[in-house]
Structures are given as structure tokens and as C-alpha cells.
C-alpha positions in Angstrom: 161.5 116.7 82.0 165.3 116.7 81.8 166.9 113.6 83.3 170.4 113.5 84.7 172.5 110.5 85.8 175.7 110.1 87.8 177.6 107.1 89.1 179.6 106.4 92.2 180.4 104.5 95.4 179.4 107.2 97.9 181.0 105.5 100.8 181.6 107.7 103.9 179.1 110.3 102.6 180.5 113.8 103.0 179.9 117.4 101.9 181.9 116.9 98.7 179.3 114.2 97.7 176.5 116.6 98.6 178.0 119.4 96.5 178.3 117.1 93.5 174.7 115.8 93.8 173.4 119.3 94.3 175.2 120.6 91.2 174.2 117.5 89.2 170.5 118.1 90.1 170.9 121.7 88.9 171.5 120.3 85.4 168.0 118.9 85.1 164.7 118.0 86.8 165.3 114.4 87.8 168.5 113.0 89.2 169.3 109.3 89.1 172.3 108.0 91.1 173.8 104.7 90.0 175.3 103.3 93.1 178.2 100.8 92.9 177.2 97.5 94.4 179.5 95.8 97.0 180.3 93.0 94.6 181.2 95.5 91.8 183.4 97.5 94.1 185.2 94.4 95.4 185.6 92.6 92.1 186.2 95.3 89.5 187.3 98.3 91.6 189.4 96.4 94.2 187.6 98.5 96.8 185.9 97.5 100.1 183.3 99.9 101.4 182.8 100.8 105.1 179.1 100.9 104.6 177.3 98.1 102.7 175.2 98.8 99.6 171.8 99.0 101.3 173.0 101.5 103.9 174.7 103.7 101.2 171.5 103.5 99.2 169.4 104.6 102.2 171.7 107.6 102.8 171.5 108.7 99.1 167.7 108.3 99.1 167.5 110.7 102.1 169.1 113.5 100.1 166.6 115.9 98.6 168.6 116.2 95.3 168.3 112.5 94.6 165.2 111.2 92.9 166.1 107.6 92.3 169.0 105.2 93.2 169.8 102.2 91.0 172.6 99.6 91.3 175.7 99.9 89.3 176.9 96.3 88.7 179.5 96.7 85.9 181.4 99.2 83.9 179.5 98.6 80.7 176.0 99.3 81.9 176.2 103.1 81.4 175.0 103.2 77.8 172.1 100.8 78.7 171.1 102.9 81.6 171.1 106.1 79.5 168.8 104.5 77.0 166.6 102.8 79.6 166.0 105.9 81.7 166.0 108.3 78.8 168.9 110.3 80.2 169.6 113.8 78.8 172.8 114.5 80.8 175.5 112.2 82.1 177.6 113.7 84.9 180.8 112.7 86.7 183.4 114.3 88.8 186.3 115.9 86.8 188.7 113.3 88.0 187.1 111.1 85.3 187.4 113.8 82.6 187.5 112.3 79.1 186.9 108.7 80.2 183.2 108.7 79.3 183.1 111.0 76.3 182.0 108.1 74.2 178.6 108.4 75.9 178.1 111.6 74.0 176.5 109.7 71.2 173.6 109.0 73.6 173.4 112.2 75.7 175.3 115.3 76.9 178.3 114.4 79.0 179.6 116.8 81.7 182.4 116.6 84.2 181.9 118.7 87.3 184.7 120.0 89.4 185.1 118.1 92.6 185.2 119.7 96.0 189.1 119.9 96.3 189.7 119.7 100.0 187.6 116.5 100.7 187.5 112.9 99.4 186.6 109.6 100.9 190.2 108.4 100.2 191.5 111.4 102.2 189.2 110.7 105.1 190.2 107.0 105.2 193.9 107.9 105.0 193.6 110.5 107.8 191.7 108.1 110.0 194.3 105.3 109.3 197.1 107.7 110.2 195.4 109.1 113.3 195.4 112.6 111.9 191.9 113.3 113.2 
């Protein structure tokens, strides 16, 4: 069985997230999503989510491409997760290109093209500016 892992916040879930998860799952048989916790988002990413962790987790678990959701609690856990879950392929959006190449010593590293016209940041900005 080929295992794939990806990481993210997945706040305000949208079709760009679904596209990424679908394409990540196509790279293997079992997809693990490491979901950033509220504490990690606030402390290390300076980000506050609209939906709390448990709600974001429930949304991800309802998606057919996702086999397991685990918490992402810090930047350094990726190598540990790869070893613990016996990961074959690590996948991130291409906006992170090159940042996780060091994980290539543990597994294959791939950066997938993001859906260009949509992002959580864009949604939040448009809502803030009454463009919707």
C-alpha cells in the first residue's frame, strides 16, 4: 500500500482544497491529512481560523479521498510523521515549492499546482471588502 501525506489548515473548505486532496490521493492508496491545530495556527502561523480544529477535522473526514486526519502541532513533526506512518509520498501545494525538499531523505516529495483562482485568503479578503 502506497501512503501519502499532506499538511494544511483547511479553513473555509473550498473546491481548491478538494482538488488538492483528490490529486494527492491519486498519488497513492491511503491519504493522511495533517491538520494544523488552532494553537499551532495562532502561535506559529499567526493565523486565526473561522472554524475550530474539530469542525475542520470533521469536514475533512467526510471527504472520500481522505483516509485519516491527524493533528499538526508544530513545524518539525513532518519527518516524525513520515517515519511513524510509513509515508511513501509527501505532498504540498506548489506555493511551498522547495521548502520541504529536505524530507526527500525519507520519502518522495511532490508539490502540486494549486487551483489558481481560489484560496481561503482570497475568500476572506473578498468577504471583508464586501465583494461578494
